[in-house]
N, C-alpha and C positions, 0 to 999 in steps of 0.2 A: 520174243518179239517177232512181229510180222514184218517181213520185208516187202515193201511195195514201191513202185515208182511214184514219186510225188506228181500231182497234177500240174500241168504247164500254166500255172497262173502268171500273168504278166507281172514282172518284179516291181515296177513302179506304178502304183495306182493313185487314182484321184479320190480323196475322201470327201464325203458329202455332209458330215456332221457339222452343225452350226452354220450352214449356209442358208441365209434367208430365202424363203421361197420366191420372193420377187427378183432376186438376183441369181437364182439357181439355174434356170434354163439357159440363160446366156453363158454362165460359167461352164456348164457342161459342154455346150456347143464350142466355146473357145478352147476347152481342154482337149476335145477331140481334134480340133484343128491344130493344136500345138503338138499332138502326137500321143496323148493318153489313150489307152485302149482298156484300161482296167478301172471300173467305178465301183465304189463302195458305199451302197445305200442302206437304209433301214427305215422301217415303218416309224420308229420313234423319232427320226429326225424331222418329221413333219413336212418333207418337201419332195416326196416321191412323185407327186403329180407333176411338179416343175421339172424334175429330173426326166420324167417320161417326155415332156415337151421338148427339152433339149436334145434328147436322144432321137426323137422322131424328126426333128428339124435337121440334125446332122446327117441322119440316114437318107432323108429326102433330098438333101443337097449333094449327096454322093461323096461326103467326106470319108466314108468308110462303109463296110458291109456289116450286117449284124453279126456274121460269123467271125469278124475281126475283134468284136468287143467281148469282154468278160465283165458281166454284171452280177454283183453280189448284193443280196438283201438279207434281212434278219427277222426271225420270228420274235415278236415282242412277248414280254413276260405274262401279259394278261391273256394270251392265246395258247397257253401250254396244254390246256385240256385237248385230247385227241379230236374231239368234235369241232374244235375251234381252229385247229392248225390249218386245214384246207381253206377255211374261210379267210384266214389272215393272208395266206398266199395268194388267193384269187384277188383280194383287194390290192395287194402289192403289184401283181401283174397288170391289173387294170390301170393303176396309177402310172406304171412305168411303160405302159403300152407295149408289153412283150408277151409272147406266148409261153416262154419259159425262162428260168434263171439259170445262169452258169453255176451259181453257188448260193445255197440257202443255209444260213447259220442260225443256231439257237443263240440269241443275243446275250443273255445272262442265264446262268443255272439257278434261276429264281422264279417260281411259279406264283403269280398274283391273281387275285379274283378277277373274273371276266367282266370287261366293260364293253357293252354292245357298241357297234360302230355308230349307231344313231344317238347314242348318249355322248360319246366323245371320241374323236379320232384325230391324232393318235392319242391313246389313253394315258400315256406317261406313267409315272410311278404312283401317284396318289389316287386312291380309289375315288374319293369325293372331295374335290378341292373346296367345295362350298361348305363342308362340315365345320362345325365349331372347333374341332380338333382334327385337321386333315391328317390322314395316315395311310400307309400302305396296308393292304389286306392280303394275307397269304391265302394260297389255294392249295388244297391237298392233292397235288398232282406230282407223280414221280417223274424224274427225268427219263427213266426207261420208257414210260408210257408215251411221253412227248416224242422221244426218238423214234418209237415204232411208227407213229403217225408221220414223222418226217420221211421215213423210209417208203411209206406208201406214196408220198408225193413224187419221190424219185422213180419208183416203179411205174407211176402213171406218166412219166415223161415230162412232168412239170418243172423239174429241177434236174440239172445234169450231175451236180455234185452236192454233198451234204457236208456240214462242218459245225463247229461250236466256237463260241467266243467266250472269253473270260473264264475258261475252265482251268482248274489247277491240276496237279499231277494225280492226285487221288481220284478226282472225277474222271480224268482221262483213262486211267487204268480201269475204272468201273465201267465206262462206256465201251471200252474195247472188249470187255468180257461178255456184254450182252448184244452188241450191235450185229445184226444180220447183214446190214450194209454199212461197213465202217466209214467213219468220217474221212474226208480227204483233206480238210484244212482246219487248223487251229489259229484263231485270231486272238491276239493278246497285246496288251500294252508293253511296249519294249523301247528302250532308248539308252543312251550311255549311263543315265542315273538308275535304270532298272533293266539290267541286262538279261535276267531270267535264263541264264545259261542251262541250268538243269532241266527246266521245263521245255526249252527248245530241243535239247538233246533227246529227251524222252519222246517228244512228238515226232522227231525225224526217225528215231528207232522204230516207231510204229508206222512209218511211211507217210506221215502227214506233212503237207507243206505248212509253213508258218508265216502268217501275215502280221506285221507289227503295226498297230495303230498308235497315234501320238508319237511318231518316231523322233520328233524334234523336242519332245519333253513338255515343259510347263506351259508353253504359249497359249494353248487353247483353254487352259484352266485358271489363268490369272483373273479374268473378269468374273468367274464363277466363285471366286474365294476359295478355290481348291488348291491353289499354289501361291507362292509369294514371289516377288520380283527377284530375290536373290537365288532362286532355284532354276534359273533359266539355263539350260544346257548350252544354248548358242552363245552365251556370254561367259562360259567357263574359260579360264586362261588356257587350259590345255587344248581346247577346241580351237580357240583363236590362234594359238601358235601353230597348230597343224594346218589350219586354213591358210595362214600366211606362207608357210613353207611350201605348200602345194599350189599356191596361187588360186585358191578356190574360196568360195564363201563358207561360213560356218555351216549353213544349212546343207550345202553340198557334201561337205565332209562328213556330217552326221548321217546323212542318207546313204552315202557311199559305204560307211561303216556297216550299216544295217544290211545292205545288199551283199557285201562281201562275206558277211557271216551266214549267208544262206537264207535270209528271210526276205519276203516281199514287204513292201511298205505302202501305206496310203497316206497321202499328204495333200493338203488343199491349199488353194489360193484363188482369188478372183482376178488377180493381176496377170495378164498374158506374159509380161516380162518375168514374173516370179514363177509362173508355170514352166516357162522354158528353162529358167535357172535350175529348178528342181529336177527336170528331166535330164539336164546335163550331168547329174550325179552318175549317170550310166557310163560316162565317157572317160573316166580316169580310174586309177587304182591306187589305193593306200598301201604303203609299205608295212611290213610286220610290226615295226616300232610304233607307227601310228595307230594300228589296230589294237595293239596291246595297251597303249596309253589311253585310248578311248574306252576300252573295256574296263580298264583300271579305275574309271570314274564311278563305277557302280556304288550306289548308296541304298539300293533296294527301296527307292522312293517311288511309290505308286501314287499317281495323281488321281486316277479313276478307280477308287477303291470302294467296291460295294459294301465291304465290311465296315467302312466308316459311315457312308451316307445311309445305308439301310438301317443301321443301328438307330440312327436318329429318327428316321421316318417311320419305322415299325412301331417305335415307342411314341406315346403321347403323354402330355402332362396329366391327363385324366388317369391314365394307367399308373403313372409315377405316384400320384396322390393316393390312388387305391393301395398301392404297394406300401406307401408310408403309413396308412392307417393300419395295415396288417402288422407292421414292424415298429411302431412308435415306441411301445414300452421297452423293447430290446435296445433301441437306439438311444433312448434317454438313460437307460441303465448304463450303457457303455459311455455315454457323455459324462455322467456323474463320476465314473471311475477314471476316465482318461482325460477329461477336460476339453477335448476337441475331437471332432469327427470330420472325415473327408468323404463325401459322396461323389462318385465319379461314374460317368456313363449314363446319366439320366438325360431325357430329352429336353433340356433347358437351353433356350436360345435367346430369350429376350427378357427385358425387365418384368414384363407382364407374366411370363412363365415363372420366373423366380418369385414374383409376388405370390402367385397361386401356390407354388410348391412349398415355400417357406411358411405361408399361412396355414397350410394343411397340418402343420404341427399343433396348431390350436393354441399358441401362446397369445397373450395380450400384446398387440403392437405398441411400440414406443417410437413415435414419429420424430424426425429430426427437428421439426418445428418446435416441439415442446421441450427440447433439450436445452441445456446451458452451455453446450460445447461452442467454442468459437472458431472451429475449423470450417473451412469453406467446403460446402457440399452442394450438389445439384440434385433436386428431386427428379425421379423418373416416373414414379407412381406416388400416391400419398404416403406410403410407408417404405418405399425403396428409393435409395439415393446413392450417389457416387461415393466411393471411398475418399479419403482426404485428397484434395486436389492440389497438393504441393507439387512443384515441378519435378520432372522425372529424375533429375540428378540428386535430389534431396533424399537423404536417409532418414526415414521416420523411425525414431527410436522406440524401444519396447515401452508399452504402457497398458493399463487397463482402460477400456473405453470409458471416457467421461468420469474417471475417478477423481478428477479435480473439481467435480461439482457435487452438490448434495443429492443429485438424482442420476446415478449411473444405471445403464440397462443391466439386466441379468444375463442375457444371451445375445450373441451376435451371429447373424447369418452373413457369410460372404459368398458372392457369386462371381465367378470369373467369366465375363462375357468375351474377353479377348486377352489372351496371355501375351506378355511382352516378348519380343524376339530375344532379348538378352536381359537377364536379371528380373527384377520385379517380384522376387519371392516374398512371401509373408513369414517373417520369423516368428516362432511360437516359443513361449517359455512357461513352464509350470511354476506358478508363484508359490504354491504350497511347498514344493521341493526347494525353491529359492529361499524361502523363509527358514526352512529347516537347516539348510546349509549355512545361511547367515547366522543363525543362532549357534551353530557349532564353531564357526570361525571367529565371530565377534559378538559374543553374548550381550555385552554392554550396549553395543550399537543397536542390536535387534531389540533389546528391551526399551531403549530410548524411542525407537520408532513406534512401539506399541504403546508406551505410556503417554508420550507427548502428542502423537498424531502429527499432522502437517497442515500447512496453509499454502495456497497457490496464489500468485499474483499474475494477472494477465492484462494485456492491453487490448481493448475493443475499439476498432477505428470507427470514425463517424459514418463511413461508407464501406461496403464490401471491398476488400482488397484481393482480387482474384489471384494475384501472383504470390500471395502468402498462404502458407498452410494454416495460419492462425488469423486469418483476415476477415472473419465474419463480423459484421458491424454490431455495435451495441443495441441498435434498434431491433435488428433481427434476433439477436441472441436473447435479449430480455423481453422481446415482444412488446416493445414500448415505442410510441410514436412522439415522445417528447422527453426532454431531460428530466422533468419532474416525474414522469412515469417510470423512467429507468431508475431514478433514485429510490422511488417507493418500492419497486421490485427488489432492489438490492437490500434495502433496509429490512423488508420482510424476510429475506433469506439469511440475514445476518452477515452480509458482506460489508467490508470497508471499502470506500471508493474515493476517487479523486479525478476531477476533470482536468484534461491536458489542453494545451493551447491549440492543438490542431483538431479539436472537437472529438478527440479520442477519450476513452474512459479507462482509467486504471482501477481495476477491481481486485480486492484481496478476499479470498474465501474465508468463511468461518473455519475453525479447526475441524478437519476431516480425518477419519481414521487412515492410518498407514498400514494397519494390519487388521484383517478380517477373520472371522471364524466360520468355517463351513458347517453345514448341518451335522456332519459326522464328527465334528470336534477338531478337525485339522485347521491349523492357522495358515493364512496365506497373505503374501506381501502385496496387498491390494492398494495401489496408489499410482501416481504419475511421476514418482520421484526420478526415475531414470530419464524419461523424456523431457521433464521440466528442468532437471538439474544439468543435463548435458546438451539439450537441444533448443530450449526456449531462450530467447534473447532477453537480457536484463533491460528493463525499460529505460533506465537512465541513472546517473549518479545520484546517490541519495534516496533512491527508490527502493522498495523491498525487492529481494531477489525473487526469481520465478518460483522457487519452493524453499521453505524453511520449516523447521520444527513448529509445532503448534504454539509453543510459548514464545515465538519470535526469534529464537536463537538459530544460528546458521548450522546447517548439517555439515559436519567436518568433511573436508575434501577426501581424507583417507577413507572414511566410511562410505562415502558415495562411490569412490573408486572400487572398493571391495564389492559393493552391490553390483556395479556394472560388470566387473570381472566374473563374478559367480554367474550372473545372468547369461553372459555370452557363452560360458561353458555349457550351460544347460539349453541353449537355444537350438531348435530344429527348424530348418527352412521348409516352408510349404511351397513346393514348385508347382505352379499352376498349369493346368491344361484347360483349353476352351471347354465351357460347360460345367467345370467343377463347382460343387457347392461344399462350403465348410461351415460347420456349426461349432461355436466356441462358447464355453461357459466363462463368462466375463470375470466371475469371481476366482476362477482357478488359473486362467491362462492369460498372459500378456501377449500382445502381438505388436507388430510394427510393419515396416515396408522397406525392402532393399531398393536402392536406385535401379533404374532400368534404362536401356537404350535400344536403338533400332527404329526403323520406320513404322513398325506396328505399335500402336498405342495400347498401353495396358488399360483395360476397362474392367474394373472390379466394382461390383455393386454391393450395397449393404442394407440389411434390414435388422432392426433391433427389437427386443422384447422386454416387457416389464416383469415377466415371471419365468 
């Protein structure tokens, strides 16, 4: 390791990320008046011209001297090519109204395609926001080449110190092996939920000062959807207890923890009172127990994670569809063997993305409108709709999609747009294995299901009942605008029916199979017996039960319980992550939904196929 004295960077700096340009000049001026001398800017923040205005006004009014200030800025990803590095710095210096920077950082170790100033400034992450599929575009520029160009800026006196941001330990080792002018500063995300102890120790061993951005944790990321309300460091019980014991605010406690562990921090506020509050973190000391307790909160929770948002942005739905075309045969072969596939890590974010990607499989779509299911759904596109809209606390039992109707789909696509905070898994059960086990445990019962089939009785309300998982109206279900039209539709399909006093319609299906045979000869327990027998409500005394054998006799309770017990033993929960897509062979695999809780609503979308 190389021993060097860290640069004297002011320990408590003022961050400029997410400060609106129209408020930025005044915020910088007030921050200098409050006592801040360290300012953390960047091309990407889009406000450097306003920062320059605030600095010039403060210097002109004599609030400080230029030599009293430490001004940091950062080289953006699109300017990594050595010929663009000096151009980027000159634009930053012009905007900031400075002759030189105290520190210039490589913002991210990611080289993107060059975007000229006249095309867009700042260029941000996406190469062409107006493209049909906006995406990042990589540039074949090495970090070593970029660093050599940075060193030339320092040699020319344009920057006093060089540094890097968002580097990990491997990149730091590599940089120190080739740097002719070593970096002075490493800037990283760090807070009690992401302590980064090893990386900080390594940087200090190399003689680098470490600056922590986002030192207060999730606050800046909530509105960006990159953090959730329950992840706020400042609301952690341990932080609150330490703040109360020291007579300080939670923010002061967390900032003090960062300063005492030897990092500088950058924190922002447009409120003069909050600016002063943050600066007061310099005026007290935390005891060893408090420091240990705060460090013990580490979850390795990174909010600003390029590994997450770059994965999404570098990929496009077009690229995903192309990949699908190349691997379709292998995927369908695996589906036939396994019954269900999970596709994770694809750039799917919306119903439209899901529509395109699922459609790229080439199956004939089965729209919900043409189905005879009476579950409540909401269409997002003509062939994409929401999963069963039953309330979160409802446990949707195992079933084959629309097996209670003469027209079930062959395959199901599920797309998780938003996973629940707690629960909400989709249980999956192989029905061919279930039928094999049932035949072993109760051969007579299995034979009865196969020989007799089943009939289902459902109540279709006169109007959609949003609070019910089975609340689709008879007009919508049967695509009928009158009672006569509904009756004709049911008679054509072989249903028995009865009108109820509340304009609801009681419909009993024709005899439908309870056991199906797959193309390779395997038999599968293809029905709605579990969901109907354990979850559907009986319509009323004297009315048919929700499910019975095809000859009208009741399914014995002991047989139904055997089926449920066997299915539960075979069930595997699909634990969703945002962006997941699952493809399920409806003939082979039953599915359901576990209850869910938490502030984050579960959003799972569905597309069905006829083949």
